[in-house]
Structure formats: structure tokens, C-alpha cells
KEKELO-132845 format. One line per 10 residues: number of its first residue (from 1); their letters; for each residue x, y, z of N, C-alpha, C. Coordinates in steps of 0.1 Angstrom, whole numbers, always signed. Each point is the difference from the previous one (the first is absolute). Layout:
N
NUM> a> X/Y/Z/X/Y/Z/X/Y/Z; ...
END
This chain:
261
1> melglltlsl> +1118/-152/+318/+5/-7/-12/-6/+6/-12; +8/+4/-9/-4/+7/-12/-2/-10/-12; -11/+1/-7/-3/-8/-11/-4/+9/-12; +4/-4/-12/-3/+8/-12/-14/-3/-5; -5/+9/-9/-13/-1/-5/-3/-13/-8; +10/-4/-7/-1/-13/-7/-2/-12/+9; +8/+0/+11/-1/-10/+10/-13/-1/+6; -5/+12/+4/-13/+1/+7/-11/-4/-10; +1/+3/-13/-10/-4/-10/+0/-15/-1; +11/-6/-1/+1/-15/-1/-5/-7/+13
11> laiaallagf> +2/+6/+11/-5/-5/+13/-16/+0/+0; -5/+11/-6/-15/+2/+0/-6/-11/-10; +7/-2/-11/-5/-11/-9/+0/-13/+6; +11/-3/+7/+1/-13/+7/-11/-1/+11; -3/+11/+7/-11/+0/+10/-13/-3/-7; -2/+6/-11/-13/-2/-7/-3/-15/-3; +11/-6/-6/-1/-14/-3/-2/-8/+13; +7/+3/+10/-1/-7/+13/-13/+2/+7; -6/+12/-1/-13/+3/+5/-11/-9/-7; +1/-1/-13/-9/-8/-7/+0/-15/+4
21> idaiaggggl> +12/-5/+1/+2/-14/+4/-5/-2/+15; +4/+9/+8/-3/-1/+15/-15/+0/+2; -7/+8/-7/-15/+1/+2/-7/-13/-3; +6/-8/-9/-6/-12/-4/+5/-12/+8; +14/-1/+2/+5/-12/+6/+11/+2/+10; +4/+13/+3/+11/+2/+9/+13/-2/-8; +11/+2/+8/+13/-2/-6/+7/+11/-8; -6/+12/+1/+5/+12/-7/+14/+4/+5; +3/-4/+13/+13/+3/+5/+11/-6/-7; -3/-11/-8/+11/-6/-8/+5/+9/-11
31> itvpallatg> -9/+10/-3/+4/+10/-10/+6/+13/+6; -7/+5/+11/+4/+13/+5/+12/-1/+9; +2/-10/+8/+12/-1/+9/+13/-1/-9; +1/-9/-10/+12/+0/-8/+2/+14/-7; -11/+6/-4/+1/+13/-7/+6/+10/+9; -4/+0/+12/+5/+10/+10/+14/-3/+4; +4/-13/+1/+13/-4/+3/+10/+4/-12; -6/+0/-12/+9/+3/-12/+4/+15/+0; -7/+8/+8/+4/+14/+1/+12/+3/+9; +4/-11/+7/+11/+1/+10/-5/+3/+14
41> mpptmalatn> -13/-1/+2/-5/+1/+14/+5/-11/+9; +3/+2/+12/+3/-10/+10/-13/-9/+2; +1/-13/+3/-12/-8/+1/-10/+5/+9; +3/+5/+12/-10/+5/+9/-8/+12/-6; +7/+9/-6/-7/+11/-7/-9/-5/-11; +5/-10/-8/-8/-5/-11/-13/-7/+6; +1/-7/+11/-12/-6/+6/-9/+10/+5; +5/+10/+7/-8/+11/+5/-8/+8/-11; +8/+3/-10/-6/+7/-11/-10/-8/-8; +2/-13/+0/-10/-9/-6/-13/+0/+7
51> klqgsfgsfs> +1/+0/+14/-12/+1/+8/-8/+13/-3; +7/+11/-2/-7/+12/-3/-7/-1/-13; +6/-3/-11/-6/-1/-13/-11/-11/+0; +3/-11/+6/-10/-11/+1/-13/+3/+7; +2/+10/+10/-12/+4/+7/-10/+7/-9; +5/+7/-10/-9/+7/-9/-7/-10/-9; +7/-10/-4/-6/-11/-9/-11/-7/+8; +3/-5/+12/-9/-7/+8/-12/+8/+3; +2/+13/+3/-11/+9/+3/-9/+2/-13; +6/+2/-11/-8/+1/-13/-9/-12/-2
61> atlyylrrgl> +6/-12/+1/-7/-12/-2/-11/-2/+10; +3/+3/+13/-10/-1/+11/-12/+9/-3; +3/+12/-4/-11/+10/-2/-8/-5/-12; +6/-5/-10/-8/-5/-12/-9/-11/+4; +5/-10/+8/-8/-12/+4/-11/+5/+9; +3/+10/+9/-11/+5/+9/-11/+6/-8; +3/+8/-10/-10/+6/-8/-8/-10/-8; +6/-11/-3/-7/-11/-8/-8/-10/+9; +0/+3/+13/-8/-8/+9/+7/-14/+4; +13/-1/-2/+7/-13/+3/+6/+0/+14
71> ldwrtmkwav> -1/+11/+7/+6/+0/+13/-11/+2/+11; +1/-7/+11/-9/+1/+11/+8/+6/+12; -1/+13/+2/+8/+6/+11/-4/-6/+14; -13/-2/+2/-4/-5/+13/+6/-13/+4; +1/-9/-9/+6/-13/+4/+15/+0/+0; +6/+11/-5/+15/+0/-1/+7/+8/+10; -8/+7/+9/+6/+9/+9/+11/-6/+9; -3/-13/+5/+9/-6/+9/+13/-5/-8; -3/-5/-12/+12/-4/-9/+9/+12/-3; -6/+12/-2/+8/+12/-3/+8/+3/+13
81> lctfigsmlg> -6/+0/+11/+7/+3/+13/+12/-10/+2; -3/-13/-1/+10/-10/+3/+11/+1/-10; -3/+3/-13/+10/+1/-10/+9/+12/+3; -5/+11/+4/+7/+12/+3/+10/-3/+11; -5/-7/+11/+9/-3/+11/+11/-10/-4; -4/-10/-7/+10/-10/-4/+11/+6/-9; -4/+9/-10/+10/+6/-8/+9/+9/+8; -6/+7/+9/+8/+9/+9/+11/-7/+7; -5/-12/+6/+10/-8/+8/+11/-6/-9; -5/-4/-12/+10/-6/-9/+10/+10/-5
91> tvlvqlidas> -4/+12/-2/+10/+11/-5/+10/+3/+11; -5/+0/+12/+9/+3/+11/+10/-12/+2; -5/-12/+0/+8/-12/+4/+10/-4/-12; -3/+4/-12/+8/-4/-11/+15/+5/+2; +1/+11/+8/+13/+6/+2/+8/-8/+11; -7/-9/+7/+6/-8/+11/+2/-14/-3; -8/-6/-10/+0/-14/-2/+5/-4/-14; +7/-11/-1/+6/-4/-13/-12/-6/-8; -2/+5/-12/-10/-5/-9/+4/-10/-10; +12/-6/+2/+6/-9/-10/-8/-13/-1
101> llqkvlpfll> -6/-5/+11/-8/-12/+0/-12/+2/-9; -7/+11/+2/-12/+3/-8/+4/+1/-15; +12/+6/-3/+4/+1/-14/+2/-14/-6; +4/-10/+7/+3/-13/-5/-13/-8/-2; -10/+2/+9/-12/-8/+0/-11/+6/-9; +0/+13/-2/-10/+7/-7/-2/-5/-15; +10/-3/-8/-2/-4/-13/-9/-13/-1; +2/-9/+9/-8/-12/+0/-14/+2/+4; -3/+10/+10/-13/+3/+3/-8/+6/-12; +7/+9/-7/-6/+7/-11/-4/-11/-11
111> agfalyflfs> +9/-9/-2/-2/-11/-10/-12/-8/+4; -1/-3/+13/-12/-7/+5/-13/+8/-2; +0/+13/+2/-11/+8/-2/-5/+0/-15; +10/+1/-9/-3/-1/-14/-7/-13/-4; +5/-11/+6/-7/-13/-3/-14/+0/+6; -2/+6/+12/-13/+0/+6/-10/+8/-9; +4/+12/-4/-8/+8/-9/-3/-7/-13; +10/-8/-5/-2/-6/-13/-9/-12/+0; +0/-8/+11/-7/-13/+1/-12/+0/+9; -1/+10/+9/-11/-1/+10/-14/+3/-6
121> prvgdedrqh> -9/-9/+2/-14/+2/-5/-7/+11/+7; +5/+5/+12/-6/+10/+8/+2/+14/-6; +9/+2/-9/+3/+13/-6/-9/+3/-11; -9/+10/+1/-9/+3/-11/-6/+14/+2; -12/+2/-7/-6/+13/+1/-11/+1/+10; -3/-11/+8/-10/+1/+10/+6/-2/+14; -7/+7/+10/+4/-3/+13/-3/-14/+5; +8/-5/+9/-3/-14/+5/-1/+1/+15; -3/-11/+6/-1/+0/+15/+14/+3/+6; -1/+9/+10/+13/+3/+7/+4/-10/+11
131> rlsmipfall> +13/+0/+2/+5/-9/+11/+3/+7/+13; +2/+13/-2/+3/+9/+12/-9/+12/+0; -6/+4/+11/-7/+12/+1/+10/+12/-1; -5/+12/-1/+9/+11/-3/+10/+4/+11; -5/-2/+13/+9/+4/+11/+12/-10/+1; -2/-13/+0/+11/-9/+0/+9/+2/-13; -7/+3/-11/+8/+3/-12/+9/+12/+1; -6/+10/+6/+8/+13/+3/+12/-3/+8; -2/-7/+11/+11/-3/+10/+11/-9/-7; -5/-10/-7/+10/-9/-6/+6/+5/-13
141> vgtgvgfydg> -8/+4/-9/+5/+4/-13/+5/+15/+0; -9/+9/+5/+3/+14/+0/+13/+2/+7; +1/-5/+13/+12/+3/+8/+12/-8/-6; -2/-12/-4/+11/-8/-5/+6/+5/-13; -9/+2/-10/+5/+4/-13/+5/+15/+0; -7/+8/+9/+4/+14/+1/+14/+0/+6; +3/-8/+10/+13/-1/+6/+10/-4/-11; -3/-10/-8/+9/-4/-10/+3/+11/-10; -11/+7/-4/+2/+11/-10/+9/+11/+5; -1/+4/+13/+8/+9/+6/+14/-5/+2
151> ffgpgagsff> +2/-13/+3/+12/-6/+3/+8/-3/-13; -6/-5/-10/+7/-4/-12/-7/+4/-13; -13/-5/-2/-8/+6/-11/-3/-8/-12; +9/-6/-8/-3/-6/-12/-11/-11/+1; -10/+1/-8/-10/-11/+0/-11/+3/+10; +0/+11/+7/-11/+3/+10/-14/+0/-6; -1/+5/-12/-13/+1/-7/-5/-14/-3; +10/-10/-3/-4/-14/-3/-5/-6/+13; +6/+3/+11/-4/-5/+13/-14/+4/+4; -2/+13/-2/-14/+6/+3/-10/-7/-9
161> alafialagf> +2/+0/-13/-9/-6/-10/-3/-14/+3; +10/-8/+3/-2/-14/+4/-9/-2/+12; +3/+9/+10/-8/-1/+13/-14/+4/-3; -3/+10/-7/-14/+4/-3/-7/-11/-7; +6/-7/-10/-6/-10/-7/-2/-13/+8; +11/-4/+6/+0/-13/+7/-7/+0/+13; +1/+11/+8/-5/+1/+13/-13/+8/+2; -1/+11/-8/-12/+9/+1/-10/-4/-10; +3/-8/-10/-9/-5/-10/-4/+11/-10; +9/+10/-2/-3/+10/-10/+2/-5/-14
171> smakatahtk> -8/+7/-9/+3/-3/-15/+13/+7/-3; +5/-4/-12/+13/+5/-5/+0/+16/+0; -10/+6/-7/+0/+14/-1/-2/+7/+14; -8/-5/+8/-2/+5/+14/+13/-1/+8; +7/-11/-1/+12/-2/+7/+11/+10/-4; +0/+2/-14/+10/+10/-5/-3/+14/+5; -13/+3/+1/-3/+14/+5/+4/+2/+14; -4/-10/+9/+3/+1/+14/+15/-2/+3; +7/-7/-9/+15/+0/+1/+6/+13/-1; -5/+8/-10/+6/+14/-2/-3/+9/+12
181> llnftsnias> -11/-2/+7/-3/+8/+12/+10/-3/+11; +3/-13/+2/+10/-3/+10/+14/+3/-4; +3/-1/-13/+13/+4/-5/+2/+15/+2; -10/+8/-2/+1/+14/+3/+2/+3/+14; -7/-7/+9/+2/+1/+14/+14/-3/+5; +5/-11/-5/+14/-4/+4/+10/+9/-6; -2/+5/-12/+9/+10/-6/+1/+13/+8; -11/+5/+4/-1/+12/+8/+7/-1/+13; -3/-11/+7/+6/-3/+13/+16/+0/-1; +5/-8/-10/+14/-1/-2/+6/+13/-4
191> llffilggqv> -7/+7/-9/+5/+13/-5/+2/+10/+11; -9/+1/+10/+2/+9/+11/+13/-2/+7; +4/-12/+3/+12/-2/+7/+12/+2/-9; -1/-2/-13/+11/+4/-9/+2/+15/+0; -11/+7/+0/+1/+15/+0/+6/+4/+13; -3/-5/+11/+6/+3/+13/+15/-2/+0; +4/-11/-8/+14/-3/-1/+7/+8/-10; -7/+9/-8/+6/+8/-10/+6/-7/-12; -7/-12/-3/+5/-8/-11/-7/+2/-14; -10/+8/+0/-8/+2/-13/+7/+10/-9
201> vwvaglsmal> +2/-3/-13/+4/+9/-10/-12/+6/-7; -4/+11/+5/-14/+6/-3/-1/+3/-15; +10/+5/-7/-2/+4/-14/-2/-12/-8; +7/-11/+3/-2/-13/-8/-13/-6/+3; -4/-1/+13/-12/-6/+4/-13/+7/-5; +1/+14/+0/-12/+7/-5/-1/+0/-15; +12/-1/-7/+0/-1/-15/-7/-14/-4; +4/-10/+8/-6/-13/-3/-15/-1/+4; -4/+8/+10/-13/-1/+5/-11/+2/-11; +3/+10/-9/-9/+2/-11/-2/-12/-9
211> gqfvgarlgs> +11/-6/-3/-1/-12/-8/-7/-12/+7; +3/-1/+13/-7/-10/+8/-15/+2/+0; -4/+13/+2/-14/+3/+1/-8/-4/-13; +6/+4/-11/-6/-3/-13/+0/-15/-3; +12/-6/+2/+1/-14/-3/-10/-9/+9; -1/+4/+12/-9/-7/+9/-15/+1/-4; -3/+12/-4/-14/+3/-5/-3/-9/-12; +9/-1/-9/-2/-8/-12/-1/-15/+3; +9/-4/+9/+0/-14/+5/-13/-4/+7; -5/+9/+8/-12/-2/+8/-12/-1/-10
221> kmvvtkgtri> +0/+8/-10/-11/-1/-10/+0/-13/-7; +12/-6/-2/+1/-13/-7/-6/-11/+9; +2/+2/+14/-5/-10/+9/-15/+0/+0; -6/+12/+0/-15/+1/+0/-6/-5/-13; +6/+3/-11/-6/-4/-13/+3/-14/-4; +12/-6/+4/+4/-13/-5/-1/-11/+11; +1/+4/+13/-2/-10/+10/+11/-11/+0; -5/-12/+2/+10/-12/+2/+8/-2/-13; -6/+4/-11/+7/-3/-13/+14/+7/+0; +1/+11/+6/+14/+7/+1/+7/-2/+13
231> ikpmlvtvsm> -8/+0/+11/+6/+0/+13/+8/-14/+3; -7/-11/-3/+6/-13/+3/+13/-2/-8; +1/+2/-13/+12/-1/-8/+11/+10/+6; -4/+12/+3/+10/+10/+5/+5/-4/+13; -8/-5/+10/+5/-5/+13/+9/-11/-2; -3/-10/-8/+9/-11/-2/+13/+4/-6; +0/+9/-11/+12/+4/-6/+9/+9/+9; -6/+9/+7/+7/+9/+9/+7/-8/+11; -8/-9/+6/+5/-8/+11/+12/-9/-5; -1/-5/-12/+11/-9/-5/+12/+9/-3
241> vmslhllwqq> -2/+12/-6/+11/+9/-3/+7/+4/+12; -7/+4/+11/+6/+4/+12/+8/-12/+6; -6/-12/-1/+7/-12/+6/+13/-2/-7; +0/+0/-14/+12/-2/-7/+11/+11/+2; -5/+13/+1/+8/+11/+3/+8/-2/+13; -8/-3/+10/+6/-2/+14/+9/-12/+0; -4/-11/-7/+9/-12/+0/+13/+4/-6; +0/+8/-11/+12/+4/-7/+9/+8/+10; -6/+8/+8/+7/+8/+10/+6/-8/+11; -8/-10/+5/+4/-7/+12/+8/-13/-3
251> ypswfswlnf> -2/-6/-12/+7/-12/-4/+6/+1/-14; +9/+9/-2/+6/+3/-13/+6/-12/-6; +5/-9/+8/+7/-12/-6/-10/-9/-7; -13/+1/+3/-10/-8/-7/-1/+4/-15; +4/+12/-2/-2/+6/-14/+14/+1/-7; +10/-7/+5/+13/+2/-6/+1/-5/-14; -9/-8/-4/+0/-5/-14/-5/+10/-10; -6/+11/+5/-3/+11/-9/+12/+10/-2; +1/+4/-12/+12/+9/-3/+0/+13/+8; -12/+5/+3/+0/+13/+7/-1/-1/+15
261> a> +0/-13/+5/-2/-1/+15/+14/+3/+7
END
């Protein structure tokens, strides 16, 4: 698929903005997937190319958090393995199973997460007592959310962040850092199978990769310097925007009173 220089430049700018948002709260796919579809790519190619460029953003954020001492590799090894396996299975099975039920339920789950982040007293700058040790956490959350990310995707970062805060007892900044590690893991696992299927548009994905890398680095720096002051509002806002966006797609009649619906 041939794309002009202007189109590639606009895609890179969209990826930069998406990388910045993704590093803080997730949801960057709301920007990059529509941008890729606007070029005329078939949906499967757009999703595959999005995984390529998203991998650079999640890698950039993960590397930054690691260098700032917010990541503990030793405790995350099982979560990384389970996330990889889950995402791999989800990417394979998405070609065989109807995802329409998930599409209908997801907006309500994201709205619930936004309310949790907004009102829960557990969300803050300090670690709290965990409810699950890391091996059960890896099996339940790593495999489950990894599968979901490979199978469908939107909101996976919110799922990981919520689990780290509510089940692992992580602080907001620490949860965000470890979320990007598992996002990177699931992106790579899914990307491998899209590459095998020949679905990746490399020139678009690599053009966006530079924007993603820079945007993710800037967003990660904001997390380290601002902490809960920026993460919590961004998580709530992104979760609600994703929820409304998906509601609009799945239940357009609910928005018929709007002139542009």
C-alpha cells in the first residue's frame, strides 16, 4: 500500500499525541486506529499496523520507567510470560470467534473503571496492601487481559492499571509503569502473529513509530514528575472518552438527538 509523504507525516503526528496519552493513561488507539483507517487501509491491516507503532511507544515508556526505578523485573517475570501467552492466544482466536458481545459490553466496563478511579480512596501515590500475590495475579490478570488485548484491545491499559491498583496494591505511578510493561508484552505477542499473516503496512507503522517513541517518552516523564495529579484525571477522562466513543459505535440510536449522529 502506497502512502504519500504528507499522509505519513500526519500519521506520525497522530502517533506522537497518542504515545503521550498512552504513556499516562492508555487509550492512544482511539487516535491511531481511526487515523490509519482514514488512509483507506482495511481494518485488519490498520489493527496490525497499530500494533507495530504501539510497540515502539510502549517500549519507550517501559524503558523510561525502568531507568527511573519504577519497574521491578523480578516480580513481573510471571506476569510478562502469562501476558505474552494470553495475547498470543487472543490474536489467534479473534479470527475464529465473534467479538460483537465484547463490543457491546466494553463501554459499560470502561465507564465503571472511570468511576472507580474517580471515587476510590485506594488510588494514590503510595503502595497499599495487596490482595493477590504476583503468581495468582499473573495467571488471572496477565493471561486474562493479555488475551483480551490480543483478541479485541480497547481499554486493555485501563484493565491492567485497575488490576495493579485494586489487586496488587500498587501506587498510581507504579501501576502506570507496570501497565506499560505488560502493554509492550501483549503488543509484541500480537504483532508477531500479524506479521506472520502479512497484515502489517511497514512504511506507515515505522513512520508512526518515531512519533510514538517521542510521545511516550514525554508522557512517561509527566508521570514521574506529576504523579497522581496528572494520572488520575487522565485515566478518568480517557476511560470515559473510550466509553462514549464505543457507545456511539454500538448504540447509535442513543445519540440520534445529536445533529451529527
